[in-house]
N, CA, C and O atoms as CSV, one atom per row, in Angstrom:
chain,resi,resn,atom,element,x,y,z
A,1,MET,N,N,0.825,-1.284,0.051
A,1,MET,CA,C,-0.016,0.070,0.042
A,1,MET,C,C,0.850,1.288,0.011
A,1,MET,O,O,1.933,1.315,0.595
A,2,THR,N,N,0.362,2.318,-0.686
A,2,THR,CA,C,1.197,3.567,-0.555
A,2,THR,C,C,1.179,4.208,0.818
A,2,THR,O,O,0.377,3.882,1.693
A,3,GLN,N,N,2.045,5.073,0.945
A,3,GLN,CA,C,2.152,5.866,2.096
A,3,GLN,C,C,1.207,7.081,2.092
A,3,GLN,O,O,1.045,7.734,3.123
A,4,ASP,N,N,0.598,7.381,0.974
A,4,ASP,CA,C,-0.271,8.500,0.833
A,4,ASP,C,C,-1.675,8.089,1.449
A,4,ASP,O,O,-2.419,7.296,0.873
A,5,HIS,N,N,-1.962,8.647,2.585
A,5,HIS,CA,C,-3.181,8.228,3.318
A,5,HIS,C,C,-3.816,9.379,4.113
A,5,HIS,O,O,-3.207,10.429,4.319
A,6,THR,N,N,-4.985,9.158,4.524
A,6,THR,CA,C,-5.696,10.150,5.363
A,6,THR,C,C,-6.115,9.472,6.622
A,6,THR,O,O,-6.669,8.373,6.587
A,7,LEU,N,N,-5.870,10.088,7.706
A,7,LEU,CA,C,-6.186,9.570,9.007
A,7,LEU,C,C,-7.346,10.378,9.660
A,7,LEU,O,O,-7.255,11.601,9.758
A,8,ALA,N,N,-8.388,9.726,10.088
A,8,ALA,CA,C,-9.514,10.539,10.839
A,8,ALA,C,C,-9.609,9.879,12.069
A,8,ALA,O,O,-9.536,8.661,12.229
A,9,ARG,N,N,-9.794,10.834,13.034
A,9,ARG,CA,C,-9.956,10.458,14.476
A,9,ARG,C,C,-11.163,11.128,15.130
A,9,ARG,O,O,-11.404,12.299,14.838
A,10,ASP,N,N,-11.923,10.483,15.976
A,10,ASP,CA,C,-12.985,11.114,16.728
A,10,ASP,C,C,-12.922,10.643,18.245
A,10,ASP,O,O,-11.933,10.149,18.787
A,11,ASN,N,N,-13.977,10.850,18.745
A,11,ASN,CA,C,-13.868,10.532,20.281
A,11,ASN,C,C,-14.403,9.214,20.603
A,11,ASN,O,O,-14.633,8.909,21.773
A,12,THR,N,N,-14.632,8.354,19.556
A,12,THR,CA,C,-15.126,7.046,19.754
A,12,THR,C,C,-14.072,5.956,19.932
A,12,THR,O,O,-14.420,4.799,20.168
A,13,GLY,N,N,-12.835,6.295,19.827
A,13,GLY,CA,C,-11.672,5.479,19.922
A,13,GLY,C,C,-11.286,4.681,18.723
A,13,GLY,O,O,-10.441,3.787,18.779
A,14,THR,N,N,-11.942,5.031,17.601
A,14,THR,CA,C,-11.692,4.330,16.212
A,14,THR,C,C,-10.591,5.119,15.486
A,14,THR,O,O,-10.427,6.320,15.702
A,15,GLU,N,N,-9.859,4.434,14.640
A,15,GLU,CA,C,-8.929,5.148,13.736
A,15,GLU,C,C,-9.100,4.602,12.373
A,15,GLU,O,O,-8.798,3.445,12.081
A,16,VAL,N,N,-9.637,5.546,11.469
A,16,VAL,CA,C,-10.129,5.057,10.248
A,16,VAL,C,C,-9.046,5.759,9.295
A,16,VAL,O,O,-8.685,6.918,9.497
A,17,MET,N,N,-8.587,5.029,8.313
A,17,MET,CA,C,-7.586,5.474,7.324
A,17,MET,C,C,-8.102,5.099,5.913
A,17,MET,O,O,-8.862,4.145,5.743
A,18,GLY,N,N,-7.655,5.892,4.903
A,18,GLY,CA,C,-7.906,5.560,3.553
A,18,GLY,C,C,-6.619,5.640,2.778
A,18,GLY,O,O,-5.762,6.472,3.079
A,19,ALA,N,N,-6.466,4.789,1.780
A,19,ALA,CA,C,-5.276,4.739,0.974
A,19,ALA,C,C,-5.533,4.004,-0.238
A,19,ALA,O,O,-6.462,3.198,-0.292
A,20,VAL,N,N,-4.700,4.251,-1.303
A,20,VAL,CA,C,-4.670,3.614,-2.612
A,20,VAL,C,C,-3.869,2.369,-2.612
A,20,VAL,O,O,-2.662,2.529,-2.431
A,21,ASP,N,N,-4.273,1.231,-2.770
A,21,ASP,CA,C,-3.413,-0.021,-2.777
A,21,ASP,C,C,-3.146,-0.309,-4.401
A,21,ASP,O,O,-4.078,-0.503,-5.182
A,22,GLU,N,N,-2.014,-0.311,-4.722
A,22,GLU,CA,C,-1.572,-0.536,-6.098
A,22,GLU,C,C,-0.839,-1.887,-6.281
A,22,GLU,O,O,-0.378,-2.209,-7.376
A,23,ALA,N,N,-0.746,-2.638,-5.224
A,23,ALA,CA,C,0.133,-3.889,-5.063
A,23,ALA,C,C,-0.292,-4.995,-6.211
A,23,ALA,O,O,0.542,-5.716,-6.759
A,24,SER,N,N,-1.672,-5.029,-6.490
A,24,SER,CA,C,-2.069,-6.075,-7.217
A,24,SER,C,C,-2.042,-5.681,-8.714
A,24,SER,O,O,-2.380,-6.491,-9.577
A,25,GLY,N,N,-1.683,-4.567,-8.977
A,25,GLY,CA,C,-1.604,-4.045,-10.407
A,25,GLY,C,C,-2.951,-3.377,-10.837
A,25,GLY,O,O,-2.981,-2.671,-11.845
A,26,ASN,N,N,-4.115,-3.608,-10.043
A,26,ASN,CA,C,-5.376,-3.017,-10.160
A,26,ASN,C,C,-5.624,-2.091,-8.989
A,26,ASN,O,O,-6.133,-2.538,-7.961
A,27,PRO,N,N,-5.276,-0.788,-9.108
A,27,PRO,CA,C,-5.416,0.178,-7.844
A,27,PRO,C,C,-6.746,0.122,-7.365
A,27,PRO,O,O,-7.734,0.192,-8.097
A,28,SER,N,N,-6.772,-0.016,-6.028
A,28,SER,CA,C,-8.105,0.038,-5.274
A,28,SER,C,C,-8.012,1.009,-4.168
A,28,SER,O,O,-6.957,1.139,-3.546
A,29,TYR,N,N,-9.084,1.709,-3.890
A,29,TYR,CA,C,-9.076,2.739,-2.810
A,29,TYR,C,C,-9.710,1.909,-1.457
A,29,TYR,O,O,-10.868,1.492,-1.452
A,30,VAL,N,N,-8.881,1.757,-0.447
A,30,VAL,CA,C,-9.185,1.063,0.673
A,30,VAL,C,C,-9.409,1.952,1.955
A,30,VAL,O,O,-8.555,2.756,2.330
A,31,ILE,N,N,-10.599,1.760,2.598
A,31,ILE,CA,C,-10.921,2.471,3.807
A,31,ILE,C,C,-10.890,1.416,4.924
A,31,ILE,O,O,-11.548,0.383,4.798
A,32,ALA,N,N,-10.161,1.643,5.984
A,32,ALA,CA,C,-10.088,0.627,7.127
A,32,ALA,C,C,-10.112,1.280,8.498
A,32,ALA,O,O,-9.487,2.318,8.712
A,33,ASP,N,N,-10.817,0.682,9.400
A,33,ASP,CA,C,-10.756,1.034,10.776
A,33,ASP,C,C,-9.632,0.203,11.417
A,33,ASP,O,O,-9.823,-0.964,11.761
A,34,ILE,N,N,-8.438,0.843,11.572
A,34,ILE,CA,C,-7.218,0.075,12.036
A,34,ILE,C,C,-7.330,-0.293,13.437
A,34,ILE,O,O,-6.459,-1.032,13.897
A,35,SER,N,N,-8.296,0.122,14.199
A,35,SER,CA,C,-8.566,-0.192,15.624
A,35,SER,C,C,-9.364,-1.487,15.738
A,35,SER,O,O,-9.560,-2.012,16.834
A,36,CYS,N,N,-9.817,-1.992,14.608
A,36,CYS,CA,C,-10.769,-3.154,14.637
A,36,CYS,C,C,-10.389,-4.205,13.620
A,36,CYS,O,O,-10.438,-3.860,12.439
A,37,ASP,N,N,-10.020,-5.432,13.910
A,37,ASP,CA,C,-9.658,-6.520,12.977
A,37,ASP,C,C,-10.819,-6.507,11.896
A,37,ASP,O,O,-11.987,-6.350,12.250
A,38,GLY,N,N,-10.476,-6.669,10.622
A,38,GLY,CA,C,-11.408,-7.037,9.711
A,38,GLY,C,C,-12.444,-6.067,9.269
A,38,GLY,O,O,-13.399,-6.376,8.557
A,39,ALA,N,N,-12.197,-4.841,9.745
A,39,ALA,CA,C,-13.103,-3.609,9.434
A,39,ALA,C,C,-12.485,-2.793,8.344
A,39,ALA,O,O,-11.758,-1.830,8.586
A,40,TRP,N,N,-12.807,-3.222,7.065
A,40,TRP,CA,C,-12.296,-2.490,5.925
A,40,TRP,C,C,-13.192,-2.754,4.808
A,40,TRP,O,O,-13.957,-3.718,4.818
A,41,LEU,N,N,-13.108,-1.812,3.712
A,41,LEU,CA,C,-13.731,-1.984,2.430
A,41,LEU,C,C,-12.903,-1.400,1.357
A,41,LEU,O,O,-12.064,-0.535,1.610
A,42,SER,N,N,-13.106,-1.831,0.211
A,42,SER,CA,C,-12.298,-1.375,-0.910
A,42,SER,C,C,-13.274,-1.092,-2.278
A,42,SER,O,O,-14.365,-1.640,-2.435
A,43,ALA,N,N,-12.793,-0.329,-3.036
A,43,ALA,CA,C,-13.366,-0.039,-4.365
A,43,ALA,C,C,-12.277,0.153,-5.357
A,43,ALA,O,O,-11.195,0.653,-5.051
A,44,PRO,N,N,-12.632,-0.320,-6.743
A,44,PRO,CA,C,-11.650,0.025,-7.653
A,44,PRO,C,C,-11.468,1.460,-7.760
A,44,PRO,O,O,-12.450,2.200,-7.721
A,45,GLU,N,N,-10.156,1.965,-7.909
A,45,GLU,CA,C,-9.778,3.339,-7.847
A,45,GLU,C,C,-10.636,4.129,-8.901
A,45,GLU,O,O,-11.161,5.166,-8.495
A,46,PRO,N,N,-10.825,3.784,-10.117
A,46,PRO,CA,C,-11.650,4.516,-11.020
A,46,PRO,C,C,-13.082,4.711,-10.561
A,46,PRO,O,O,-13.718,5.671,-10.994
A,47,ASP,N,N,-13.612,3.870,-9.725
A,47,ASP,CA,C,-15.062,3.911,-9.284
A,47,ASP,C,C,-15.055,4.756,-7.836
A,47,ASP,O,O,-16.119,5.165,-7.372
A,48,ALA,N,N,-13.870,4.970,-7.205
A,48,ALA,CA,C,-13.934,5.633,-5.882
A,48,ALA,C,C,-14.564,7.075,-6.120
A,48,ALA,O,O,-14.410,7.680,-7.181
A,49,VAL,N,N,-15.239,7.540,-5.111
A,49,VAL,CA,C,-15.720,8.909,-5.132
A,49,VAL,C,C,-14.826,9.742,-4.233
A,49,VAL,O,O,-14.387,9.349,-3.153
A,50,VAL,N,N,-14.587,10.982,-4.801
A,50,VAL,CA,C,-13.782,11.835,-4.036
A,50,VAL,C,C,-14.723,12.774,-3.153
A,50,VAL,O,O,-15.467,13.598,-3.684
A,51,PRO,N,N,-14.644,12.596,-1.747
A,51,PRO,CA,C,-15.514,13.478,-1.049
A,51,PRO,C,C,-15.325,14.956,-1.216
A,51,PRO,O,O,-14.217,15.395,-0.909
A,52,THR,N,N,-16.209,15.770,-1.642
A,52,THR,CA,C,-16.014,17.271,-2.005
A,52,THR,C,C,-15.505,17.981,-0.734
A,52,THR,O,O,-14.705,18.911,-0.836
A,53,GLU,N,N,-15.979,17.537,0.515
A,53,GLU,CA,C,-15.517,18.381,1.541
A,53,GLU,C,C,-14.240,18.248,1.927
A,53,GLU,O,O,-13.802,18.997,2.800
A,54,TRP,N,N,-13.459,17.300,1.354
A,54,TRP,CA,C,-12.033,17.113,1.476
A,54,TRP,C,C,-11.219,17.802,0.513
A,54,TRP,O,O,-10.004,17.864,0.698
A,55,CYS,N,N,-11.783,18.355,-0.551
A,55,CYS,CA,C,-11.080,19.048,-1.625
A,55,CYS,C,C,-10.762,20.424,-1.479
A,55,CYS,O,O,-10.168,21.020,-2.379
């Protein structure tokens, strides 16, 4: 996974990160709660939506 990522924290104790995974040759955008095992989802990079409030 690339080191370009976004970390979001709130007062619930969760840590959510997003990154582009290019390891398979088919880039995917991955969002994961790194404070909880198995809590992640991914979408092919061309299909990923850019949140307008982050731009």
